[in-house]
N, C-alpha and C positions, 0 to 999 in steps of 0.2 A: 386612486392606489391599491393594486393589485392584490387579492386578495393572496395568504398568504396557502403553502401548498404543503399537507402532513402525508409523511408516509408509513404505513407500520413499520415497525420493527422490524425484521424476520434476522437478525445478524446478533450473537448477544454479545462478541467486541469487533473490531473493524477498524481500519484500516482506508487512508484512501492517500497515492501517495500521484504527484505530481512531479518527471522526471524530465530532469531538463542535462542538457549539453554535461555546467556542472556541478548540480546542486540536487539535491530531491526534495521537494519538499514531503511532508510526510503529516496526518490530521488520523489521530485514535480516537475514539470515540463506543462508548456503549456502555454494559450493565454494568456496575462496581468500578469503573474506573474513571479517572479522572479527565476528560475528554484534555484535546492538547494539539499542539501544532509545535515541529522540528525539522530543523533545514540542516542539510547531512551532505558534503563532497560528493564525489565520485569514484572516489577515492576508497578500495581494498577495505582502507584499516573504519575507515568513515557510515563503508557500509554495511561492514561484521557489526560494530553499533548501532544501526541501525534495526537491522537484522534482534539483535540478542536484545536494545529496548525494547522494540514490539513483542518477543513470544517470550518480556519476561513480566509481561501487560495480562497475556494469553490470546491473545490477540489472535481468530481462526483463520476470516476470511481477510480478501488484497487483494483491494481494484486499482491498475496503473493506468493514467494515460501517457504514452509515452511515442513522440513521433519520431522514424524513423527509427538508426538502430542506438539509439539509447541506452536501452532497457533492458540489452543481453543480457552486463557487467550486473545491471538488479538482480536481473532474473536468476542471473545463476546463483549469485551470491541466497535468495531467496530460499531456488526451490530442494527442496527434501529437509524441511520442516517442519512435516501436516499443514501447513496452511494450504488453505484454498485460494491460488491466482488468476483474478483476473485483468489479464488486462487489454486496453484498449484505446486504439491511437484514433488517427485523421482514415484513415485507409484499409486497418486491421483489428479485428475482436476479434479475441481468442480467448478461451477459457483451461489454464490448468490443475489441475488438481493433482497432486499429491504425497503420501501416508508415508 
């Protein structure tokens, strides 16, 4: 059996997104919030619900994994709300910080 690896927590409240063609799976974790995972559709109304959910929890940092163009509408809904967003994919990794 492999030994578990632990990392120092450097973000108080964060969210990880796995972006697919028809769904976005979001997992939140951090100080003072109950860790949890929810799945959202990629329609605007559902992505807006995702944004409101993570903002209501006080999330400040978000990492999004996506291949291809599926990340674009998700990023568009999330940008401009003070989130530090890291986008990672097979061929692309970039960081966008908006205030």
